[in-house]
Every structure is written in C-alpha cells, then in structure tokens.
C-alpha positions as CSV (number, residue, x, y, z in Angstrom):
1,X,36.7,25.5,-44.6
2,X,36.5,22.9,-41.9
3,X,39.0,20.1,-42.4
4,X,37.7,16.6,-42.5
5,X,39.2,13.9,-40.2
6,X,40.8,10.8,-41.8
7,X,37.7,8.8,-41.3
8,X,35.6,11.3,-43.3
9,X,38.1,11.4,-46.1
10,X,38.0,7.6,-46.3
11,X,34.2,7.7,-46.4
12,X,34.3,10.2,-49.2
13,X,36.2,7.8,-51.4
14,X,33.2,5.5,-51.5
15,X,30.5,8.2,-51.3
16,X,28.4,6.5,-53.9
17,X,28.4,3.2,-52.0
18,X,27.6,5.1,-48.8
19,X,24.7,7.0,-50.4
20,X,23.3,3.7,-51.8
21,X,23.4,2.1,-48.3
22,X,21.7,5.2,-46.7
23,X,18.9,5.0,-49.2
24,X,17.9,1.5,-48.1
25,X,15.5,2.9,-45.5
26,X,13.2,5.9,-45.4
27,X,13.8,6.6,-41.7
28,X,16.5,8.5,-40.0
29,X,19.9,7.2,-41.1
30,X,23.6,7.8,-40.3
31,X,26.9,6.7,-41.6
32,X,29.3,6.2,-38.7
33,X,33.1,5.9,-38.7
34,X,34.0,3.2,-36.1
35,X,37.7,2.9,-36.9
36,X,38.8,4.4,-33.6
37,X,36.1,2.4,-31.7
38,X,37.2,-1.1,-32.8
39,X,40.0,-1.4,-30.2
40,X,37.6,-0.6,-27.4
41,X,34.9,-2.9,-28.7
42,X,37.4,-5.8,-28.8
43,X,38.2,-5.3,-25.1
44,X,34.5,-4.9,-24.2
45,X,33.6,-8.1,-26.1
46,X,35.6,-10.2,-23.6
47,X,33.6,-8.9,-20.6
48,X,35.7,-5.9,-19.6
49,X,33.2,-3.1,-18.9
50,X,35.1,-0.3,-17.1
51,X,33.3,2.7,-15.7
52,X,32.4,5.2,-18.4
53,X,32.7,2.7,-21.3
54,X,29.4,3.8,-22.9
55,X,30.5,7.5,-23.1
56,X,33.9,6.5,-24.4
57,X,32.5,4.2,-27.1
58,X,30.1,6.9,-28.4
59,X,32.8,9.5,-28.2
60,X,35.0,7.4,-30.5
61,X,32.2,6.8,-33.0
62,X,32.0,9.7,-35.5
63,X,29.2,10.9,-37.7
64,X,30.2,10.6,-41.4
65,X,26.9,11.3,-43.0
66,X,23.3,12.0,-41.8
67,X,20.1,12.2,-43.9
68,X,17.5,14.8,-43.5
69,X,15.4,12.8,-41.0
70,X,18.4,12.1,-38.9
71,X,19.3,15.8,-38.8
72,X,15.7,16.7,-37.8
73,X,15.6,14.0,-35.2
74,X,18.9,14.5,-33.5
75,X,20.6,17.5,-35.0
76,X,18.6,20.2,-33.1
77,X,19.5,23.6,-34.7
78,X,23.1,22.5,-35.6
79,X,22.3,21.4,-39.1
80,X,24.0,18.7,-41.2
81,X,27.3,20.3,-41.7
82,X,27.9,20.9,-38.0
83,X,27.0,17.2,-37.2
84,X,29.6,15.8,-39.6
85,X,32.8,14.9,-38.0
86,X,31.3,15.0,-34.5
87,X,31.1,12.1,-32.1
88,X,27.6,10.6,-32.0
89,X,27.7,11.1,-28.3
90,X,27.1,14.8,-28.9
91,X,23.7,14.2,-30.6
92,X,22.4,10.9,-29.2
93,X,20.0,11.3,-26.2
94,X,21.7,10.4,-22.9
95,X,18.9,8.1,-21.8
96,X,19.4,5.9,-24.9
97,X,23.2,5.8,-24.8
98,X,23.4,2.3,-23.3
99,X,21.1,0.9,-25.9
100,X,23.1,2.4,-28.8
101,X,26.4,1.3,-27.3
102,X,25.0,-2.3,-26.9
103,X,23.9,-2.2,-30.6
104,X,27.2,-0.9,-31.8
105,X,29.2,-3.7,-30.0
106,X,26.8,-6.3,-31.4
107,X,26.9,-5.0,-35.0
108,X,30.8,-4.5,-35.0
109,X,31.2,-8.1,-33.8
110,X,28.6,-9.9,-35.8
111,X,28.2,-7.6,-38.9
112,X,24.6,-6.4,-38.1
113,X,22.2,-6.0,-35.3
114,X,18.6,-4.8,-34.6
115,X,17.0,-3.7,-31.4
116,X,13.5,-2.6,-30.5
117,X,13.7,0.7,-28.6
118,X,11.2,2.9,-26.8
119,X,10.3,6.5,-27.6
120,X,7.8,9.1,-26.6
121,X,7.4,10.2,-30.1
122,X,7.9,7.2,-32.4
123,X,5.5,4.3,-33.0
124,X,7.1,0.9,-32.3
125,X,10.6,2.0,-33.3
126,X,13.5,-0.3,-34.2
127,X,17.2,0.6,-34.3
128,X,19.3,-1.3,-36.9
129,X,23.0,-1.2,-37.7
130,X,24.8,-2.9,-40.6
131,X,28.0,-2.9,-42.7
132,X,28.0,-2.4,-46.5
133,X,29.3,-5.2,-48.8
134,X,31.6,-2.6,-50.4
135,X,35.1,-3.0,-49.0
136,X,35.8,0.7,-49.2
137,X,33.2,1.1,-46.4
138,X,34.7,-1.5,-44.0
139,X,35.1,1.1,-41.2
140,X,31.7,2.7,-41.9
141,X,28.8,1.4,-39.8
142,X,25.3,2.4,-41.0
143,X,22.6,3.1,-38.5
144,X,18.9,3.6,-39.0
145,X,15.8,4.2,-37.0
146,X,12.8,2.4,-38.5
147,X,9.5,3.9,-37.3
148,X,6.8,6.4,-38.0
149,X,6.3,9.6,-35.9
150,X,3.2,9.6,-33.7
151,X,2.0,12.9,-35.1
152,X,2.9,15.6,-37.6
153,X,5.2,17.6,-35.4
154,X,8.8,17.9,-36.6
155,X,11.3,15.4,-35.4
156,X,13.2,18.1,-33.5
157,X,10.1,19.4,-31.6
158,X,9.3,15.9,-30.6
159,X,12.9,15.4,-29.3
160,X,12.6,18.6,-27.4
161,X,9.6,17.2,-25.6
162,X,11.7,14.1,-24.7
163,X,14.5,16.3,-23.5
164,X,12.2,18.3,-21.3
165,X,10.9,15.0,-19.8
166,X,14.4,13.7,-19.2
167,X,15.5,17.0,-17.7
168,X,12.6,16.7,-15.3
169,X,13.4,13.2,-14.1
170,X,17.1,13.8,-13.8
171,X,16.4,16.5,-11.2
172,X,13.8,14.6,-9.2
173,X,14.8,14.4,-5.5
174,X,14.1,10.7,-5.4
175,X,15.5,7.7,-7.3
176,X,13.9,7.3,-10.7
177,X,14.4,4.3,-13.0
178,X,13.1,3.7,-16.5
179,X,12.6,0.0,-17.1
180,X,12.1,-1.8,-20.5
181,X,9.8,-4.7,-19.6
182,X,8.7,-5.6,-23.1
183,X,10.5,-8.9,-23.1
184,X,8.4,-9.9,-20.1
185,X,5.3,-8.4,-21.7
186,X,5.7,-10.8,-24.6
187,X,5.9,-13.8,-22.2
188,X,2.8,-12.5,-20.4
189,X,0.9,-12.2,-23.7
190,X,1.8,-15.8,-24.5
191,X,0.5,-16.9,-21.0
192,X,-2.8,-15.2,-21.6
193,X,-3.1,-16.8,-25.0
194,X,-2.5,-20.1,-23.3
195,X,-5.4,-19.4,-20.9
196,X,-3.4,-18.6,-17.8
197,X,-5.3,-16.4,-15.4
198,X,-3.8,-17.2,-11.9
199,X,-0.4,-15.7,-12.2
200,X,0.3,-16.1,-8.4
201,X,-0.1,-19.9,-8.6
202,X,1.8,-20.0,-11.8
203,X,4.8,-18.2,-10.4
204,X,4.6,-20.2,-7.1
205,X,5.2,-23.4,-9.2
206,X,7.9,-21.8,-11.4
207,X,10.2,-19.6,-9.2
208,X,12.9,-19.8,-11.9
209,X,10.6,-17.7,-14.2
210,X,10.9,-14.9,-11.6
211,X,14.7,-15.1,-11.7
212,X,14.6,-15.1,-15.5
213,X,12.4,-12.0,-15.6
214,X,14.8,-10.2,-13.3
215,X,17.5,-10.8,-16.1
216,X,15.5,-10.0,-19.2
217,X,13.7,-6.9,-17.8
218,X,16.3,-4.1,-18.1
219,X,16.9,-0.7,-16.6
220,X,17.5,1.7,-19.4
221,X,17.8,5.1,-17.7
222,X,18.3,6.4,-14.2
223,X,18.7,9.8,-12.6
224,X,21.5,10.9,-10.3
225,X,19.4,10.3,-7.2
226,X,19.3,6.6,-8.2
227,X,23.1,6.5,-8.6
228,X,23.4,7.9,-5.1
229,X,20.9,5.6,-3.5
230,X,22.5,2.5,-4.9
231,X,26.0,3.7,-4.0
232,X,27.0,3.2,-7.7
233,X,30.0,4.8,-9.3
234,X,27.9,6.2,-12.2
235,X,24.7,5.6,-14.1
236,X,26.4,2.9,-16.3
237,X,26.7,0.6,-13.3
238,X,22.9,0.6,-13.0
239,X,22.0,0.2,-16.7
240,X,21.2,-3.4,-17.4
241,X,19.2,-6.2,-15.9
242,X,16.8,-5.2,-13.1
243,X,18.1,-8.0,-10.9
244,X,20.1,-5.9,-8.4
245,X,17.0,-4.0,-7.5
246,X,15.4,-7.2,-6.1
247,X,18.4,-9.1,-4.8
248,X,17.5,-8.4,-1.1
249,X,13.7,-8.7,-1.7
250,X,12.9,-11.5,-4.1
251,X,9.3,-11.6,-3.0
252,X,8.9,-7.9,-4.1
253,X,9.9,-9.0,-7.7
254,X,7.1,-11.6,-7.6
255,X,4.5,-9.0,-6.4
256,X,5.6,-6.5,-9.1
257,X,5.1,-9.2,-11.7
258,X,1.7,-10.2,-10.4
259,X,0.4,-6.6,-10.5
260,X,1.9,-6.2,-14.0
261,X,0.2,-9.3,-15.3
262,X,-3.1,-8.2,-13.7
263,X,-3.0,-5.0,-15.7
264,X,-2.8,-2.7,-12.7
265,X,-1.8,0.9,-13.2
266,X,0.5,1.1,-10.2
267,X,1.9,-0.8,-7.3
268,X,3.6,0.4,-4.1
269,X,5.2,-1.4,-1.1
270,X,8.1,-1.2,1.3
271,X,11.1,-3.4,0.6
272,X,14.7,-4.0,1.4
273,X,17.4,-2.8,-1.0
274,X,21.0,-4.0,-1.0
275,X,23.3,-1.3,-2.4
276,X,26.4,-1.8,-4.4
277,X,28.5,-0.7,-1.4
278,X,26.9,-3.3,0.9
279,X,24.3,-1.3,2.8
280,X,20.9,-2.7,3.5
281,X,18.2,0.0,3.2
282,X,14.4,0.2,3.7
283,X,13.0,1.8,0.6
284,X,9.5,2.8,-0.6
285,X,9.0,1.2,-4.0
286,X,6.4,2.7,-6.4
287,X,5.9,1.2,-9.8
288,X,3.9,2.7,-12.6
289,X,3.1,0.3,-15.4
290,X,2.4,1.3,-19.1
291,X,-1.2,0.8,-20.1
292,X,-1.9,-0.2,-23.6
293,X,-2.3,1.3,-26.2
294,X,0.0,4.0,-24.8
295,X,3.1,4.8,-26.8
296,X,5.2,5.3,-23.7
297,X,6.1,1.7,-23.5
298,X,8.2,1.8,-20.4
299,X,7.7,1.0,-16.7
300,X,8.6,3.7,-14.3
301,X,10.1,2.9,-10.9
302,X,10.5,5.3,-8.0
303,X,12.5,4.6,-4.9
304,X,12.7,6.6,-1.7
305,X,15.1,5.7,1.2
306,X,13.0,5.5,4.3
307,X,15.5,3.7,6.5
308,X,15.9,6.6,8.9
309,X,12.2,7.3,9.0
310,X,11.4,3.7,10.0
311,X,14.1,3.7,12.6
312,X,12.8,7.0,14.0
313,X,9.3,5.6,14.0
314,X,10.5,2.5,15.9
315,X,12.2,4.6,18.4
316,X,9.1,6.8,18.8
317,X,7.0,3.6,19.3
318,X,9.4,2.5,22.0
319,X,9.2,5.9,23.7
320,X,5.4,5.7,23.6
321,X,5.5,2.2,25.1
322,X,7.8,3.3,27.9
323,X,5.7,6.4,28.5
324,X,2.6,4.3,28.7
325,X,4.2,1.9,31.1
326,X,5.3,4.8,33.3
327,X,1.8,6.1,33.3
328,X,0.4,2.7,34.3
329,X,2.9,2.4,37.2
330,X,2.0,5.9,38.3
331,X,-1.7,5.1,38.1
332,X,-1.3,1.9,40.1
333,X,0.6,3.9,42.7
334,X,-2.5,6.1,43.2
335,X,-4.6,2.9,43.5
336,X,-2.5,1.2,46.2
337,X,-5.3,1.0,48.7
338,X,-7.7,-0.5,46.1
339,X,-5.1,-3.0,45.0
340,X,-4.3,-4.0,48.6
341,X,-8.0,-4.3,49.3
342,X,-8.6,-6.5,46.2
343,X,-5.7,-8.8,47.2
344,X,-6.6,-8.9,50.8
345,X,-10.1,-10.1,50.1
346,X,-9.1,-13.6,48.8
347,X,-6.3,-13.8,51.3
348,X,-8.7,-13.1,54.2
349,X,-11.0,-15.8,52.8
350,X,-8.1,-18.3,52.6
351,X,-7.2,-17.6,56.2
352,X,-10.8,-18.0,57.4
353,X,-11.3,-21.2,55.4
354,X,-8.1,-22.7,56.7
355,X,-8.8,-21.9,60.3
356,X,-12.3,-23.4,60.0
357,X,-10.8,-26.5,58.4
358,X,-8.5,-27.0,61.3
359,X,-11.3,-26.8,63.7
360,X,-13.3,-29.5,61.8
361,X,-10.2,-31.7,61.7
362,X,-9.5,-31.3,65.4
363,X,-12.9,-32.8,66.4
364,X,-13.0,-36.4,67.8
365,X,-14.8,-37.3,64.6
366,X,-13.4,-35.1,61.8
367,X,-16.0,-34.0,59.2
368,X,-14.0,-34.7,56.1
369,X,-16.8,-33.7,53.7
370,X,-16.8,-30.2,55.3
371,X,-13.0,-30.0,55.1
372,X,-13.2,-31.0,51.5
373,X,-15.6,-28.1,50.7
374,X,-13.5,-25.6,52.6
375,X,-10.3,-26.8,50.8
376,X,-12.1,-26.2,47.5
377,X,-12.9,-22.7,48.6
378,X,-9.3,-22.2,49.6
379,X,-8.2,-23.3,46.2
380,X,-10.7,-21.0,44.4
381,X,-9.6,-18.0,46.6
382,X,-5.9,-18.7,46.0
383,X,-6.6,-18.8,42.2
384,X,-8.5,-15.5,42.5
385,X,-5.6,-13.9,44.3
386,X,-3.2,-15.2,41.7
387,X,-5.4,-13.7,38.9
388,X,-5.4,-10.3,40.7
389,X,-1.6,-10.4,41.0
390,X,-1.3,-11.4,37.4
391,X,-3.3,-8.4,36.3
392,X,-1.2,-6.1,38.3
393,X,2.0,-7.6,36.9
394,X,0.5,-7.2,33.4
395,X,-0.1,-3.5,34.0
396,X,3.4,-2.9,35.3
397,X,5.5,-5.2,33.0
398,X,7.3,-4.0,29.9
399,X,4.7,-4.6,27.3
400,X,4.9,-5.1,23.6
401,X,1.3,-4.4,22.3
402,X,-0.4,-7.6,21.2
403,X,-3.3,-6.9,18.9
404,X,-6.1,-9.5,19.1
405,X,-9.9,-9.6,19.0
406,X,-11.1,-8.6,22.5
407,X,-14.5,-8.1,24.2
408,X,-14.6,-4.5,25.4
409,X,-17.1,-5.5,28.1
410,X,-14.6,-8.0,29.5
411,X,-11.9,-5.3,29.5
412,X,-14.3,-3.0,31.5
413,X,-15.0,-5.7,34.0
414,X,-11.3,-6.3,34.6
415,X,-10.6,-2.6,34.8
416,X,-13.2,-2.2,37.5
417,X,-11.3,-4.6,39.7
418,X,-8.6,-1.9,40.1
419,X,-10.9,0.9,41.2
420,X,-13.9,-0.7,42.8
421,X,-12.6,-0.2,46.3
422,X,-11.8,3.5,45.5
423,X,-15.4,3.9,44.4
424,X,-16.8,2.1,47.4
425,X,-14.5,3.9,49.9
426,X,-15.8,7.3,48.7
427,X,-19.4,6.2,48.6
428,X,-19.7,6.9,44.9
429,X,-22.7,5.4,43.2
430,X,-21.7,3.2,40.2
431,X,-24.1,2.4,37.4
432,X,-22.9,0.0,34.7
433,X,-24.9,-0.6,31.6
434,X,-23.0,-2.8,29.1
435,X,-24.6,-3.8,25.9
436,X,-24.3,-7.6,25.6
437,X,-24.4,-8.1,21.8
438,X,-21.3,-6.0,21.1
439,X,-18.9,-7.2,18.4
440,X,-15.3,-7.7,19.4
441,X,-12.7,-5.0,18.8
442,X,-9.2,-5.5,17.5
443,X,-6.8,-4.2,20.1
444,X,-4.4,-4.7,23.0
445,X,-6.2,-5.8,26.2
446,X,-3.7,-4.2,28.6
447,X,-3.7,-0.9,26.8
448,X,-7.5,-0.7,26.6
449,X,-7.7,-1.6,30.3
450,X,-5.3,1.3,30.9
451,X,-7.7,3.7,29.1
452,X,-10.7,2.6,31.0
453,X,-8.9,2.7,34.4
454,X,-7.5,6.2,33.6
455,X,-11.0,7.5,32.7
456,X,-12.4,6.0,35.9
457,X,-9.7,7.5,38.1
458,X,-10.2,10.8,36.3
459,X,-14.0,10.7,37.2
460,X,-13.3,9.7,40.8
461,X,-10.8,12.5,41.3
462,X,-13.2,15.0,39.7
463,X,-16.0,14.0,42.1
464,X,-13.5,14.2,45.0
465,X,-12.3,17.7,43.9
466,X,-15.9,18.9,43.6
467,X,-17.0,17.4,46.9
468,X,-20.2,16.3,45.2
469,X,-22.5,14.3,47.4
470,X,-23.6,11.8,46.6
471,X,-21.0,11.1,43.9
472,X,-22.1,9.2,40.8
473,X,-20.4,7.5,37.9
474,X,-22.2,5.9,35.0
475,X,-20.5,3.5,32.5
476,X,-22.0,2.2,29.3
477,X,-21.1,0.5,26.0
478,X,-23.0,0.7,22.8
479,X,-22.8,0.8,19.0
480,X,-22.8,4.1,17.2
481,X,-24.5,4.9,13.9
482,X,-21.4,3.8,12.0
483,X,-21.2,0.4,13.7
484,X,-18.2,1.4,15.9
485,X,-18.1,0.1,19.5
486,X,-18.4,3.0,22.0
487,X,-17.5,3.4,25.7
488,X,-19.0,6.3,27.7
489,X,-18.3,7.4,31.3
490,X,-20.3,10.2,33.0
491,X,-19.6,11.7,36.4
492,X,-21.3,14.5,38.4
493,X,-18.1,16.3,39.2
494,X,-17.4,20.0,38.3
495,X,-17.2,19.3,34.6
496,X,-14.5,20.8,32.2
497,X,-13.8,24.5,32.3
498,X,-14.5,26.3,29.0
499,X,-11.0,27.5,28.6
500,X,-9.6,23.9,29.1
501,X,-11.6,22.1,26.4
502,X,-8.9,22.5,23.7
503,X,-6.1,21.1,25.9
504,X,-7.8,18.5,28.1
505,X,-6.0,15.7,26.2
506,X,-2.6,17.6,26.0
507,X,0.4,16.0,27.7
508,X,1.2,17.4,31.2
509,X,-2.0,19.5,31.3
510,X,-3.8,19.0,34.7
511,X,-6.1,20.9,37.0
512,X,-5.0,18.9,40.0
513,X,-2.3,20.2,42.4
514,X,-0.4,16.9,42.5
515,X,-1.4,15.5,39.1
516,X,1.1,14.8,36.3
517,X,-1.3,15.5,33.4
518,X,-0.4,12.3,31.5
519,X,-3.5,10.1,32.1
520,X,-5.8,11.6,29.4
521,X,-2.9,12.1,27.0
522,X,-2.1,8.5,27.2
523,X,-5.8,7.6,26.6
524,X,-5.8,9.7,23.4
525,X,-2.5,8.1,22.1
526,X,-3.7,4.6,22.8
527,X,-7.1,5.1,21.2
528,X,-5.6,6.8,18.1
529,X,-3.1,3.9,17.7
530,X,-6.2,1.6,17.7
531,X,-7.8,3.6,14.9
532,X,-10.5,5.0,17.1
533,X,-11.6,8.4,18.4
534,X,-11.9,9.9,21.8
535,X,-13.7,13.0,23.1
536,X,-15.1,14.9,26.1
537,X,-18.0,17.2,26.8
538,X,-20.0,18.7,29.7
539,X,-23.3,17.4,30.7
540,X,-26.3,19.8,30.8
541,X,-27.1,18.7,34.4
542,X,-23.5,19.2,35.4
543,X,-20.5,16.9,35.4
544,X,-18.4,15.6,32.4
545,X,-18.8,13.0,29.8
546,X,-15.8,11.2,28.3
547,X,-16.1,8.7,25.5
548,X,-14.1,6.7,23.0
549,X,-15.1,4.6,20.0
550,X,-13.2,1.7,18.3
551,X,-13.8,0.0,15.0
552,X,-15.6,-3.3,15.2
553,X,-13.3,-6.2,14.6
C-alpha cells in the first residue's frame, strides 16, 4: 500500500469537510496541500521572483483529492490513485503553469482568487481557488475550473489535442508567443459601444493608453526559440506583461493595437527588439488575432531574427552600387572622345565670342550693344559647359540612389549628350521618336541614364562590329497595354546569336574582344530594382532590339 504524506493524513482527518467543499462546483475540482508552499509564497509576495519560481511553487503544492472531472481533464491514464500525493506540477499543462502559480499566490495571501483562463477545449473557463471555513482544512486550498466543454469528447482527449498543439509550437524554429489580450479586448468593446471608430486618432491623443495596454496584455506561453531570441534565462522571464516586446519599438505596439481594433486577422512588420542581454535586433513580427466567435481566445505572435539578413542585404546593395559606379566609369572611359567633343563645343564658342568682343571693343567707337550680346552668349556657353561637367560628375560620383518622379524622355535626351558625337563620328543614322504624353516614372535619374547610355553604346558597338553601312539606330518611347512606360532601341548590327540569347544579360558575358561584359548585366539589375522588365530580340530584317518597361509613377 502506498503510504500517504503528512499533508494527506491531515487532509483525511477532515475528509467530510473536504468533500463538502469539493461538491460546491460541478466542474473539475482539486484539493491541494499548500503547507510546504507557504514559505515560498511569503518570499514571492514581497517581489522576489527568482528563476524557476513557478516550477518550484507547483512542485511544492500536492494533490490531496481530485474529482472525476479533474481526473479526466488532467489525469491522463494515471487515474485518481496515482494522482494523489503528487505535485500538481506533474499534471498541470506547462503552458498554464504561470497562470496557476499566480492564482495560488493570490489565493494563499487573500483567501480566495478567480481568474479567467483560455482553453482550446473549454467555453469561457474560469479558474477559482478558495479555503474552507473548517479550521481542519487550513492548509488545504481548493481549486476548480468552471466551464463547459466545447463538445462531447472526453476531457482527456481534449487535453491530448492541446498537448499536440503545444508540442508543435514548442518545436517551431522561430520564436512563438501566446498572448492573452482579453483585458484590452474589453476596453476595445467599450470604445466601440461609445461610438469610437477612429482608433488611430484616439491613440494619438492618449499615448498613455498604449503604455497601459502593454502592461495589461500578457504573454502566457513561449517556446524555447523565444527564450533564445530574447536572451532570457528561462521561459518564466518572458511570462508576464507584453511590454518588453515593444520597449525598442513603441510605434509597433500602436500599429498592433490599431489592426486589432479594426478586426484584422493578421498584421506583419519589421521592428526593433531589445533583448534582455542588451542586444538590439531587427525582427520580423507577425501577429495573428483571434476572430470571434472562435474559442481559441488568444493572440499568436511570431518573431524571426532578420538582423543578419538585413545587414547582408545592405552590404549587397552597397556592392551593387559600387559595381554600378565602376561600370559607369568604365563606360565613360570608352566615350572619352564624345565627352571631350561635348565639352569642347561650348568652350570653342566661348573663345570665339570672347575674341569677337575684344575686336568690337578695340574699335575707335566700341559697339557696346554688340559686346553685350556676345557677353550673354559667353555666359550661356559657360553655363552649358558647366551642365555637361555636372552630368559627367554625376555619372562618376559615389551615388546613393534617389528615387523620384522623372520624365523618361528627359532622361533619354540627357543620355544622348554622352554618345551623340560617337554616333556622328561613325556616320550612324539616328532616329528618335519619343511619345510626348508619357506619364512620369518613379526612379533614379542617374541610374536610368546609365541604362540608356549602355544600350546606346551596345548598339553602336554592334554596328561597328558588323561594319554595317549605313549604320542606323532607332529610339522610341511608348506605353504598353498594361500602362507601363517603355523604351525601345533598334540597331542594324549583326543581331544576337541564337546560342547567346539565354546569357546576353549575364555578368561578364561579352562577344567583344576587349569588352568586360558588365553593361547589359548592370542594365538588368537597375531595371529590376525599379520594378521593371528588360528584354532583347532579333529583328526580322536583321539587327537587334532591346527594350525595357517601367511602371508609371
């Protein structure tokens, strides 16, 4: 025969009083011996919450008696006799340990306590604890769950479903938090009854309500990945107010509340998270809200550490920027003669106008009006030269993309300044047909200029390689059937070899002996970054066609 511990023997002395107390409720009911737990509760009551206190408290609270419903609900296949004399820790679900521990402390200190709890299988359950008026039961705390099951399945089969669910979340590879937001739900319900519809304006005027929500909304369960992410000692450190989650991102708390009030099913964003060990992380936050009338009355929060991913993406963007700049410098090196020609034109004009002005001034009767006209032309030519130099500097400088609404036709006109001399020097016929009612596109002017110049240089080199005479290049802009802005360039060069079609935009692929093979690859990366598309094809009459499209701004 299994010997009873002292707490059980004491309980047996007042078994009639104990049985009377347990018959007060129809739900699952326990009688618990808390004689060993009192000392720990006294220390916890003054604010001392050491690591592992929840487990220790439930280990020192023993089951004296359990009714049939309690055995079915939490006894598994152990049966009543095996449960008696065991710590309630052995039978209470791990995800509800903190709630039970909180209730025990409150009941032992005040004499009774009641909490609403959540459950997958019980309808609006409440957990209540109390002491009997019988002095023989002074160390016996009675515990009952007041609720109705959702369906006719046995209590144990329902708990098995919960255990399978909890086993799943505790093995998820990302941080998972269960949050009880019912206290905030009640406040939201009152706001709706008061006619409040604009929650954003309401919270903007009452920022303290956000701080209060962060205190009353509680984390009730976490998995091991969450413990690791937060740098916590154990799960107990995370159980409690949700406030630490939003300490580094208070605006995220406001947005989570706004989506909750709006009745949205889910919300996602990237936010900052300050861990318990002082690290500042970038995390992807995903919130799944309960939708009434679901019985799963909990909010689910998933967190994924994306700090390294964002850092890698930033480094990749920097490499792409550097690569693009190197390509621009290389391209301008190939266009040295054109650039020199463009700069020399206004400089030559300045020299001519200046010499003419001197001659007019050297006359016995200087023609000041003529000198004034020539001086104006000198000023205009100097301004033009400065603009050319500024464009060249813009193409070579370290450049952080600046996205703005730009006119693609203007971009093409500016790009032609870099290659016009190359086209004229090789006697290439240039046809330009730009649609004048095009909408603007959202993009970086320098990068789009680089794409147009690269495609123009590619066409010039193709004609030169073919030795086509006379050479011809056609440029055009238009709108496609989806409303996107398109640019097309056609040349009468050799076209694209059939075996090269699938790699024409690959980095370092080139058919030119001295080519680097980065021009078209850069074009593709820039257009992709702008949300557009780029392609190439051969023309039936010979030559190649390159095109790109960009979403209208």
